[in-house]
Backbone bond lengths (Angstrom), bond angles and torsions (degrees), N, CA, C in turn:
res aa  C-N    CA-C-N  psi(-1)  N-CA   C-N-CA  omega(-1)  CA-C   N-CA-C  phi
1 M - - - 1.459 - - 1.520 109.61 -
2 A 1.318 115.95 117.94 1.449 123.07 -179.75 1.518 111.04 53.14
3 F 1.324 116.82 -168.58 1.450 118.91 -175.38 1.504 110.61 -85.36
4 L 1.335 119.44 -4.13 1.459 122.50 -168.29 1.507 112.95 -58.55
5 A 1.261 117.16 6.18 1.423 119.51 166.94 1.492 109.60 -176.19
6 K 1.349 116.42 -94.92 1.449 119.33 -170.86 1.515 108.91 46.58
7 G 1.294 115.31 44.03 1.448 120.63 -178.92 1.499 111.73 133.21
8 R 1.321 116.93 -14.29 1.462 121.24 177.52 1.518 111.21 53.34
9 M 1.319 115.64 39.06 1.459 118.78 -171.47 1.512 112.64 -96.60
10 I 1.306 116.29 127.46 1.454 119.58 162.20 1.518 106.65 -84.06
11 A 1.306 116.20 172.31 1.464 119.09 -172.65 1.527 112.54 -55.56
12 A 1.310 117.19 -44.82 1.462 119.54 -174.87 1.511 111.96 -61.44
13 T 1.335 117.25 -44.51 1.449 119.14 -179.45 1.505 111.44 -72.06
14 A 1.317 116.99 -28.27 1.457 119.52 175.68 1.519 110.38 -61.58
15 F 1.310 117.15 -46.76 1.451 119.93 -179.79 1.520 110.61 -67.48
16 A 1.307 117.57 -33.91 1.463 119.60 176.83 1.514 110.61 -64.94
17 L 1.323 116.77 -37.27 1.456 121.40 -177.12 1.516 111.05 -64.18
18 F 1.328 117.82 -43.40 1.455 120.68 -174.45 1.523 112.60 -97.81
19 G 1.322 117.03 2.43 1.446 120.35 -175.31 1.519 109.19 92.15
20 V 1.300 116.49 158.14 1.461 120.27 -178.51 1.520 108.61 -70.90
21 L 1.325 117.02 121.99 1.449 120.45 179.85 1.525 109.57 -69.19
22 T 1.314 113.83 140.08 1.456 119.57 178.60 1.518 110.30 -67.95
23 G 1.314 117.89 135.50 1.454 121.36 176.30 1.504 111.33 80.85
24 V 1.337 115.42 -149.27 1.452 120.37 -176.36 1.513 110.84 -69.58
25 A 1.347 116.33 159.22 1.455 121.49 -177.99 1.509 112.07 -69.94
26 Q 1.303 118.21 -23.77 1.449 122.02 176.96 1.520 108.32 -152.08
27 A 1.318 115.51 172.82 1.459 118.15 179.15 1.529 109.00 -62.04
28 Q 1.317 116.10 168.51 1.457 120.81 -167.03 1.520 114.30 -64.07
29 S 1.317 118.21 -22.38 1.457 120.02 -179.62 1.506 109.41 -142.11
30 C 1.315 115.30 171.77 1.456 120.50 173.60 1.517 107.01 -134.63
31 G 1.331 116.48 176.38 1.451 118.05 -178.70 1.507 112.28 -154.74
32 D 1.317 114.92 161.59 1.460 121.48 179.37 1.523 112.25 -112.04
33 S 1.335 116.00 10.19 1.465 120.81 178.19 1.516 108.58 -153.81
34 A 1.313 115.71 177.58 1.463 119.85 -179.25 1.523 112.32 -67.19
35 A 1.327 117.31 -22.15 1.461 120.54 179.32 1.531 109.55 -61.86
36 G 1.272 116.61 125.03 1.453 120.68 179.92 1.512 114.76 93.71
37 F 1.324 118.11 -8.62 1.469 120.81 -175.70 1.527 111.50 -63.75
38 E 1.319 117.31 -44.43 1.463 120.00 -178.04 1.527 111.58 -64.46
39 A 1.313 116.45 -41.56 1.466 119.26 177.45 1.527 110.62 -65.17
40 W 1.334 116.48 -39.83 1.462 120.75 178.30 1.517 110.50 -61.78
41 K 1.333 117.57 -39.76 1.467 120.86 -179.65 1.525 111.24 -59.08
42 A 1.316 117.19 -35.77 1.462 119.50 178.89 1.524 110.78 -63.58
43 D 1.328 117.53 -41.98 1.465 121.22 175.42 1.531 111.04 -64.48
44 F 1.315 114.73 -43.01 1.462 119.94 -177.55 1.524 110.69 -65.83
45 A 1.331 116.96 -35.10 1.460 120.48 179.01 1.526 111.14 -61.20
46 S 1.301 116.83 -38.90 1.472 120.33 178.48 1.516 110.47 -63.60
47 M 1.323 116.51 -43.63 1.456 120.05 179.08 1.524 110.75 -66.92
48 A 1.336 116.97 -41.59 1.456 120.78 179.61 1.527 110.67 -60.62
49 K 1.319 116.44 -44.55 1.465 120.51 179.20 1.515 110.90 -62.32
50 A 1.317 116.59 -40.35 1.465 120.80 178.82 1.517 112.33 -65.13
51 N 1.322 115.97 -22.52 1.463 120.68 -179.64 1.517 113.26 -104.42
52 G 1.327 115.81 21.62 1.454 119.97 168.20 1.506 117.05 97.29
53 V 1.322 118.67 4.21 1.460 120.42 177.60 1.525 108.43 -74.20
54 K 1.343 115.55 134.66 1.461 121.41 -175.46 1.533 110.76 -101.49
55 S 1.320 114.89 -165.74 1.466 120.66 -169.52 1.522 113.84 -62.46
56 K 1.337 118.50 -42.97 1.468 119.82 -179.00 1.529 111.09 -65.16
57 G 1.317 115.92 -41.85 1.453 119.69 178.86 1.520 111.86 -65.30
58 L 1.321 116.65 -41.32 1.460 120.44 179.51 1.524 111.19 -66.84
59 A 1.325 116.76 -35.28 1.465 120.04 176.65 1.523 110.82 -66.77
60 A 1.338 116.17 -38.80 1.467 120.05 177.30 1.524 110.51 -63.63
61 L 1.318 116.92 -40.64 1.459 120.80 176.26 1.524 110.70 -61.61
62 D 1.308 116.53 -44.37 1.461 120.55 -179.16 1.526 111.60 -60.30
63 N 1.335 116.53 -33.92 1.463 121.32 -178.41 1.530 113.34 -88.66
64 A 1.328 117.07 -5.17 1.469 119.95 -179.40 1.525 110.52 -66.14
65 T 1.325 115.59 143.49 1.461 121.33 177.99 1.520 109.92 -117.94
66 Y 1.306 115.96 155.40 1.461 120.90 178.86 1.526 109.17 -63.71
67 A 1.334 116.28 122.87 1.466 122.13 -173.14 1.523 110.42 -95.50
68 S 1.313 116.55 86.93 1.468 121.16 -178.31 1.519 111.72 -60.71
69 A 1.339 116.83 -37.62 1.463 120.04 -179.46 1.520 111.31 -64.48
70 T 1.320 116.78 -35.30 1.468 120.72 176.83 1.523 110.78 -64.13
71 I 1.315 117.08 -44.43 1.463 120.50 179.49 1.524 110.37 -63.28
72 K 1.309 117.63 -41.13 1.464 120.78 178.31 1.520 110.51 -61.48
73 A 1.333 116.94 -44.30 1.465 120.90 178.63 1.522 111.32 -65.24
74 D 1.315 116.61 -38.64 1.461 121.15 -179.23 1.524 111.69 -63.17
75 R 1.310 116.28 -38.74 1.462 119.85 -178.49 1.531 111.78 -68.23
76 A 1.329 117.23 -21.17 1.464 120.53 -176.68 1.518 113.27 -107.21
77 V 1.339 118.02 6.33 1.460 119.98 -167.79 1.527 113.48 -64.59
78 K 1.328 118.28 -34.42 1.468 119.10 -176.78 1.517 112.70 -64.12
79 K 1.319 116.70 -27.69 1.463 119.82 179.08 1.522 111.81 -62.67
80 A 1.324 116.47 -29.93 1.462 120.47 -178.04 1.518 112.65 -65.54
81 F 1.340 117.24 -20.70 1.457 121.26 -176.64 1.530 112.12 -113.82
82 S 1.313 115.78 23.34 1.463 120.19 -178.82 1.519 110.84 -86.76
83 G 1.330 116.34 164.93 1.450 121.97 175.39 1.516 113.73 84.08
84 S 1.316 115.46 -173.01 1.464 121.99 -178.78 1.522 110.32 -78.94
85 V 1.339 115.33 164.69 1.456 119.22 177.42 1.531 110.54 -63.75
86 E 1.323 116.58 -34.59 1.466 119.83 178.17 1.526 111.03 -63.50
87 D 1.325 116.16 -43.66 1.464 119.62 178.14 1.524 111.02 -65.53
88 F 1.314 115.23 -41.64 1.458 119.79 179.57 1.527 110.46 -61.30
89 M 1.319 117.01 -45.33 1.463 120.72 -179.49 1.522 111.36 -63.63
90 K 1.305 116.61 -37.44 1.463 119.98 178.48 1.522 110.46 -65.69
91 R 1.336 116.34 -44.77 1.465 120.45 179.24 1.522 111.51 -62.33
92 R 1.306 116.38 -36.12 1.458 120.92 -176.24 1.528 114.01 -88.49
93 G 1.330 117.36 0.37 1.459 120.30 176.39 1.512 113.63 72.37
94 A 1.329 116.70 45.11 1.464 121.13 -175.32 1.526 112.66 -59.39
95 A 1.322 117.19 -38.97 1.471 119.55 -178.41 1.526 110.75 -61.30
96 T 1.304 116.22 -40.52 1.465 120.43 178.48 1.523 111.05 -68.28
97 I 1.340 116.38 -40.17 1.464 120.07 178.17 1.523 110.38 -61.13
98 I 1.313 116.60 -42.58 1.471 120.46 179.91 1.522 110.27 -63.77
99 S 1.325 117.13 -47.53 1.465 121.07 -177.62 1.529 111.50 -62.09
100 K 1.330 115.92 -50.34 1.464 118.89 -179.47 1.515 110.99 -69.83
101 G 1.335 116.33 -33.75 1.460 119.91 178.68 1.519 111.96 -61.01
102 K 1.314 116.78 -42.63 1.466 120.17 178.02 1.524 110.80 -61.97
103 S 1.332 116.05 -40.86 1.457 120.15 179.36 1.530 111.45 -65.50
104 L 1.324 116.45 -44.30 1.461 120.28 179.74 1.528 111.99 -68.12
105 K 1.300 116.38 -31.45 1.469 119.98 176.37 1.526 110.28 -60.77
106 K 1.325 116.50 -41.39 1.468 120.64 179.30 1.520 111.71 -71.47
107 S 1.326 116.44 -45.45 1.461 119.53 -175.59 1.520 113.49 -73.44
108 N 1.331 116.60 -17.26 1.466 121.68 178.30 1.527 110.95 -118.67
109 A 1.321 115.75 34.33 1.463 120.65 -173.85 1.527 112.39 -58.31
110 A 1.322 116.82 -41.36 1.469 119.52 -178.02 1.527 110.76 -62.78
111 L 1.326 116.32 -41.97 1.464 120.52 179.44 1.524 111.04 -63.43
112 F 1.339 116.24 -48.68 1.463 118.82 -176.84 1.525 112.27 -68.94
113 N 1.318 117.07 -32.32 1.462 119.44 174.99 1.525 110.63 -64.84
114 K 1.338 116.06 -41.27 1.466 120.35 178.57 1.532 110.65 -63.82
115 I 1.328 116.21 -43.12 1.470 119.72 179.55 1.522 110.68 -62.68
116 E 1.325 116.55 -43.23 1.461 118.81 -178.41 1.522 111.41 -66.27
117 R 1.335 117.09 -37.75 1.462 119.79 177.04 1.527 111.05 -64.85
118 T 1.315 116.78 -38.37 1.458 121.24 -174.43 1.524 113.01 -80.09
119 Y 1.344 115.68 -43.33 1.466 120.34 -171.69 1.526 113.88 -112.64
120 G 1.319 117.27 -12.29 1.458 120.09 179.61 1.514 114.21 77.94
121 V 1.325 117.49 12.25 1.457 121.95 -176.54 1.522 109.51 -103.54
122 S 1.320 116.37 129.07 1.465 121.86 -176.88 1.528 111.36 -74.63
123 P 1.340 117.37 156.79 1.464 120.72 -175.71 1.519 114.84 -61.77
124 G 1.350 117.11 -37.34 1.454 120.21 -171.38 1.510 114.78 -55.12
125 V 1.323 116.98 -45.48 1.468 119.71 -176.64 1.529 110.79 -69.08
126 L 1.327 116.96 -35.37 1.460 120.05 178.04 1.526 110.88 -66.88
127 L 1.318 116.04 -41.98 1.462 120.68 178.09 1.521 111.18 -67.99
128 A 1.325 116.50 -36.73 1.465 120.05 178.15 1.527 110.67 -63.40
129 I 1.321 116.50 -45.86 1.466 120.66 178.79 1.527 110.45 -65.72
130 W 1.302 116.98 -45.79 1.469 121.79 -179.68 1.528 110.90 -58.31
131 G 1.332 115.26 -46.76 1.458 119.39 179.59 1.516 112.50 -67.62
132 M 1.312 117.19 -41.28 1.462 121.40 -178.88 1.527 111.60 -66.97
133 E 1.318 116.81 -40.36 1.462 120.79 -173.15 1.529 113.40 -77.27
134 T 1.329 117.29 -45.70 1.469 119.20 -172.74 1.519 114.01 -136.46
135 G 1.340 118.07 15.78 1.459 118.31 -176.48 1.518 110.93 58.87
136 F 1.331 116.25 43.87 1.463 123.61 -178.99 1.524 111.89 59.83
137 G 1.314 114.96 41.17 1.461 120.62 175.60 1.512 115.19 87.80
138 S 1.327 117.13 5.46 1.461 119.43 -176.75 1.527 112.41 -75.82
139 F 1.346 117.08 -23.39 1.460 119.46 176.83 1.519 109.38 -148.73
140 M 1.323 115.59 105.55 1.459 120.89 -177.57 1.528 112.65 -103.16
141 G 1.322 117.10 6.52 1.450 121.49 175.59 1.517 113.30 99.87
142 K 1.334 114.86 158.51 1.465 121.44 -177.73 1.530 112.94 -126.16
143 Q 1.325 116.70 7.03 1.459 119.89 -179.08 1.525 110.06 -84.54
144 N 1.321 116.76 136.22 1.454 119.61 176.77 1.523 109.90 -59.41
145 T 1.323 116.01 125.13 1.465 120.92 -172.50 1.525 112.39 -65.14
146 V 1.312 117.04 -48.99 1.462 119.44 -177.77 1.522 110.74 -64.05
147 S 1.335 117.62 -45.34 1.463 119.92 179.94 1.523 111.54 -60.86
148 A 1.339 116.31 -41.05 1.461 120.35 -178.94 1.519 111.62 -62.77
149 I 1.319 116.89 -51.28 1.465 119.29 -173.05 1.526 111.20 -74.31
150 V 1.323 117.37 -32.43 1.464 120.04 176.57 1.529 110.27 -69.28
151 T 1.324 117.36 -38.44 1.466 120.65 176.25 1.524 110.68 -60.44
152 L 1.309 117.06 -41.07 1.465 120.66 -179.59 1.529 111.72 -70.45
153 A 1.322 116.86 -30.76 1.464 119.55 174.41 1.528 110.93 -68.81
154 Y 1.312 116.72 -30.99 1.470 122.27 178.25 1.522 112.04 -79.13
155 D 1.309 117.26 -34.04 1.466 122.18 -176.19 1.529 110.36 -62.33
156 C 1.312 115.83 142.93 1.469 120.11 -172.94 1.530 114.66 -75.47
157 R 1.308 118.76 -9.59 1.464 119.04 -176.36 1.519 113.06 -69.10
158 R 1.334 117.85 -50.02 1.471 120.23 -175.11 1.530 112.04 -143.65
159 P 1.316 118.65 53.51 1.468 118.62 -178.96 1.525 112.82 -62.18
160 G 1.337 116.85 -32.75 1.452 119.60 179.77 1.511 113.24 -64.51
161 F 1.323 116.33 -33.47 1.464 120.39 178.09 1.517 110.94 -73.94
162 F 1.334 117.04 -45.63 1.455 120.42 -169.93 1.518 114.47 -87.78
163 T 1.335 118.46 -18.62 1.462 119.50 -179.40 1.530 113.10 -57.76
164 P 1.339 120.30 -47.32 1.475 118.90 177.92 1.526 112.49 -62.07
165 H 1.335 117.11 -34.97 1.468 119.49 178.43 1.526 111.09 -68.81
166 A 1.331 116.60 -34.46 1.466 119.53 176.91 1.531 110.40 -66.10
167 I 1.327 116.77 -44.59 1.463 120.14 175.67 1.525 110.12 -59.25
168 A 1.324 116.59 -42.66 1.461 121.07 179.77 1.517 111.27 -62.47
169 A 1.323 117.05 -42.01 1.466 120.26 179.67 1.527 110.64 -59.62
170 L 1.323 116.69 -42.11 1.462 120.03 179.55 1.524 110.78 -66.28
171 K 1.323 116.90 -35.90 1.470 119.92 176.58 1.527 111.01 -68.23
172 L 1.323 117.24 -33.90 1.460 120.17 176.12 1.521 111.33 -66.53
173 V 1.330 116.09 -33.93 1.469 119.51 173.61 1.535 109.31 -64.53
174 D 1.314 116.36 -45.28 1.467 119.69 178.40 1.530 111.95 -56.56
175 S 1.322 116.18 -41.13 1.466 120.32 -176.13 1.524 113.22 -80.23
176 G 1.330 117.17 -14.15 1.456 120.64 -178.59 1.512 114.53 90.31
177 A 1.347 117.26 1.75 1.469 119.52 178.50 1.522 111.00 -66.16
178 I 1.335 116.96 -34.85 1.456 122.78 170.68 1.521 107.15 -133.47
179 S 1.330 116.51 170.79 1.457 120.71 176.20 1.518 109.47 -120.49
180 A 1.312 115.97 173.56 1.457 120.27 177.13 1.521 111.60 -63.07
181 K 1.327 117.08 -19.97 1.462 121.60 -178.71 1.526 113.19 -99.47
182 S 1.311 118.20 -0.27 1.469 120.94 -178.06 1.522 110.98 -61.36
183 V 1.325 115.48 144.50 1.457 120.94 179.42 1.523 109.99 -121.30
184 G 1.330 114.53 158.78 1.452 121.11 179.07 1.510 109.42 -166.54
185 A 1.320 116.69 -149.20 1.455 121.49 -176.33 1.530 111.26 -79.68
186 M 1.323 115.32 173.72 1.451 121.74 -170.52 1.524 114.48 -63.58
187 H 1.329 117.54 -28.86 1.461 120.58 -179.11 1.525 111.81 -99.67
188 G 1.322 116.44 18.92 1.453 120.04 178.07 1.508 114.43 85.24
189 E 1.335 117.96 11.86 1.461 120.43 178.64 1.527 109.78 -71.41
190 I 1.320 114.50 150.25 1.459 121.40 -168.83 1.527 111.34 -123.87
191 G 1.326 116.77 135.02 1.452 122.62 163.77 1.510 117.18 81.96
192 H 1.322 114.77 -168.24 1.461 123.30 -172.47 1.518 113.51 -58.92
193 T 1.323 116.62 -35.66 1.471 119.41 -177.50 1.525 112.81 -114.94
194 Q 1.326 116.53 5.94 1.461 122.42 168.96 1.529 114.11 65.85
195 F 1.316 115.39 66.92 1.457 122.44 174.41 1.526 110.57 -84.11
196 L 1.321 117.50 140.04 1.448 120.22 165.08 1.544 108.53 -73.05
197 P 1.325 117.68 151.48 1.467 120.07 -172.45 1.525 115.50 -54.90
198 G 1.318 117.07 -41.00 1.463 118.55 -179.97 1.511 112.96 -61.82
199 N 1.330 116.43 -34.45 1.457 120.05 178.62 1.519 111.66 -74.85
200 V 1.345 116.84 -26.64 1.464 119.47 172.77 1.518 109.46 -63.31
201 L 1.328 116.40 -45.10 1.462 119.85 179.12 1.523 111.93 -60.31
202 T 1.323 116.22 -40.58 1.469 120.63 -173.33 1.528 112.84 -83.30
203 Y 1.321 117.38 -40.69 1.467 120.46 -171.76 1.523 114.24 -116.05
204 G 1.323 117.68 -9.22 1.455 119.40 178.78 1.519 111.08 -64.23
205 V 1.317 116.89 139.67 1.461 121.05 -178.61 1.528 109.48 -108.37
206 G 1.326 115.62 164.36 1.457 120.40 177.24 1.513 112.08 59.67
207 N 1.330 115.24 -131.29 1.468 119.80 -179.57 1.525 113.26 -83.77
208 K 1.316 116.29 2.35 1.476 123.82 177.57 1.534 112.81 63.44
209 N 1.304 117.11 22.26 1.462 120.51 176.56 1.523 108.81 -85.13
210 L 1.321 116.41 94.35 1.460 120.08 -173.24 1.524 113.22 -82.65
211 R 1.325 116.97 3.55 1.460 119.55 168.73 1.528 110.51 -83.16
212 D 1.320 115.91 -7.60 1.465 121.79 170.92 1.522 108.37 -88.77
213 K 1.309 116.11 124.89 1.470 121.61 -174.45 1.521 112.48 -55.04
214 N 1.316 117.17 -50.85 1.456 119.89 -175.79 1.519 111.78 -62.88
215 T 1.327 116.46 -43.58 1.460 120.43 179.08 1.523 110.98 -62.37
216 A 1.334 116.04 -42.09 1.467 120.02 -179.60 1.519 111.79 -63.56
217 L 1.306 117.26 -44.24 1.466 120.32 -178.03 1.529 111.43 -68.86
218 M 1.326 116.78 -39.88 1.462 119.19 176.89 1.530 110.86 -66.37
219 S 1.319 116.55 -38.96 1.464 120.11 178.20 1.520 111.57 -65.54
220 T 1.328 116.53 -37.80 1.461 120.76 177.68 1.527 110.60 -64.69
221 A 1.322 115.80 -42.01 1.464 119.80 176.37 1.526 110.60 -62.96
222 N 1.321 116.68 -40.16 1.463 120.70 178.10 1.524 110.73 -62.93
223 F 1.338 117.05 -40.56 1.464 121.32 176.54 1.530 110.40 -60.53
224 L 1.331 117.13 -49.47 1.462 120.65 -177.63 1.533 110.76 -62.66
225 R 1.327 116.52 -41.46 1.465 119.05 176.60 1.528 110.36 -61.20
226 G 1.331 116.01 -40.51 1.456 120.30 179.16 1.515 113.45 -66.85
227 H 1.335 116.45 -17.44 1.466 121.21 178.54 1.529 112.13 -106.92
228 G 1.331 115.27 22.17 1.463 119.68 168.93 1.503 116.80 94.93
229 W 1.335 118.58 15.79 1.461 119.82 178.15 1.523 110.24 -57.30
230 Q 1.337 116.71 131.48 1.458 122.62 -179.50 1.519 109.96 -101.03
231 P 1.319 118.68 115.19 1.473 121.40 179.11 1.517 111.30 -58.98
232 G 1.312 115.92 142.43 1.452 121.00 177.17 1.511 114.90 79.99
233 V 1.326 116.64 0.75 1.463 121.77 178.66 1.519 108.23 -108.48
234 S 1.328 117.20 138.41 1.458 121.14 -177.73 1.519 111.35 -65.70
235 A 1.315 115.62 167.85 1.466 120.33 -176.53 1.525 112.14 -59.59
236 D 1.337 117.43 -38.14 1.472 118.10 -178.26 1.526 112.04 -71.54
237 G 1.320 117.39 -11.35 1.455 121.03 172.34 1.519 112.55 -95.44
238 N 1.325 115.63 1.47 1.462 121.75 180.00 1.525 111.70 -122.53
239 M 1.328 115.20 35.53 1.463 119.02 -176.29 1.526 112.61 -64.86
240 G 1.323 117.32 -27.71 1.448 119.51 178.51 1.520 111.72 -63.54
241 A 1.332 116.26 -42.36 1.467 119.94 178.26 1.517 110.97 -67.31
242 I 1.335 116.73 -40.26 1.466 120.29 178.26 1.526 110.29 -65.47
243 A 1.317 116.88 -37.12 1.466 120.56 176.67 1.518 111.15 -63.31
244 G 1.332 117.02 -30.28 1.450 119.91 174.42 1.512 112.06 -63.23
245 W 1.330 115.66 -31.38 1.462 120.41 -179.78 1.522 111.32 -76.28
246 N 1.319 116.92 -41.99 1.466 120.10 -179.95 1.515 108.56 -150.54
247 S 1.320 116.77 130.87 1.460 120.93 -173.11 1.520 114.13 -84.72
248 A 1.334 118.20 -5.07 1.466 120.62 -179.91 1.533 109.94 -78.54
249 K 1.324 116.30 125.39 1.464 121.09 -175.47 1.526 112.14 -60.45
250 V 1.346 117.24 -41.87 1.471 118.15 -178.71 1.520 110.73 -65.14
251 Y 1.306 116.96 -34.81 1.472 120.84 177.42 1.532 109.92 -64.78
252 Q 1.319 115.79 -48.21 1.465 119.90 -179.17 1.530 111.47 -57.63
253 Q 1.328 115.43 -47.51 1.463 119.83 -178.60 1.522 111.31 -64.88
254 A 1.330 116.50 -38.86 1.456 120.18 179.00 1.531 111.19 -65.06
255 I 1.319 116.44 -44.43 1.472 119.93 179.35 1.511 110.49 -61.03
256 A 1.344 117.49 -43.55 1.466 120.41 -179.73 1.531 111.30 -62.20
257 R 1.324 116.78 -44.82 1.467 120.21 -179.63 1.535 111.55 -64.64
258 I 1.315 115.84 -44.08 1.471 119.95 -179.68 1.529 109.64 -65.34
259 A 1.330 117.31 -44.00 1.447 121.48 -179.75 1.520 111.72 -59.28
260 M 1.306 116.98 -45.19 1.470 120.07 -178.93 1.521 111.03 -67.44
261 A 1.324 117.30 -34.34 1.461 120.68 177.89 1.532 110.79 -66.99
262 I 1.320 116.40 -39.51 1.477 119.85 178.41 1.518 111.01 -68.54
263 D 1.313 117.70 -37.16 1.466 121.70 -175.89 1.522 114.29 -84.55
264 E 1.336 117.46 -9.14 1.469 117.79 -175.18 1.527 112.44 -68.72
C-alpha cells in the first residue's frame, strides 16, 4: 500500500539493494510540477542508459507523462494510515478479508501448501496482504506504472527513494515483465500484492508477472522470507518481516491480526 514501505527502504538502502547507480544519485534537477519534467527525462535517460536500461525501457521513459494523480495521492498518503489499528481495520474491511481469506485458503490449499514448503511462510499473512492490498486481485490500479514511478523520481520530495525503483521499472520493461502500457497503483506498485518495481526485480519469482496470482503470492512469500520470516512462528512473532513489507505500524498490526484469524 503506497510507498510507505514495499521494502521499508530509505534512500541509502534502496541504492544498496539495486547496486550503486552510475553517476549522480538522481537526475540533475527535480520539480514540484509538470514544468521541467520533459527536460528532466532527458537527463534521467542518460543515467538510466548508464545503469543498463535498454531500448524498450528508454522508449517507455520517453513516452512517460507527468502523473498529476500520483502526486495528489502522494501528498495525502499519511492520512490512510492514521488512527487506531481498530479504526484502520474497519476502514479496510478486515472482517471481509478474514472471511474471504479463509475461503481462499481452502480452495487454494495446494498452492498455499507448496508456498509454505518452499518459502516457510504460512498462508494467513499472504492472504492478509493480498486482501488488504487489492481485495484479492479485484482492483490492482489503473495508473500507468512507468509514468507514476518516473514522476515520483522527478518529484522533489523523495527522489532518492524512488530513483532506483524508476530504473527498475524500466528494466522490467526491457525484460518483458511489464510493458510501457502496464497499469497499477498510484505509486507504481504492481500486481496482486502491490510490489514496487525494485522489489519485483529482487524478490519476484519466475517470469515476474505479478498480475498472475500464483507468481504474486510466491513472490510475496519470497520477500517475507528475505526479510527474516521465521517458519512455524505466528504472524505476531514475525513483525519484523511484516514491517519490511510496510512501515506503517497500524498496517503491520492489522496484517498480523488478520493473518492469525485466517490461520486459526
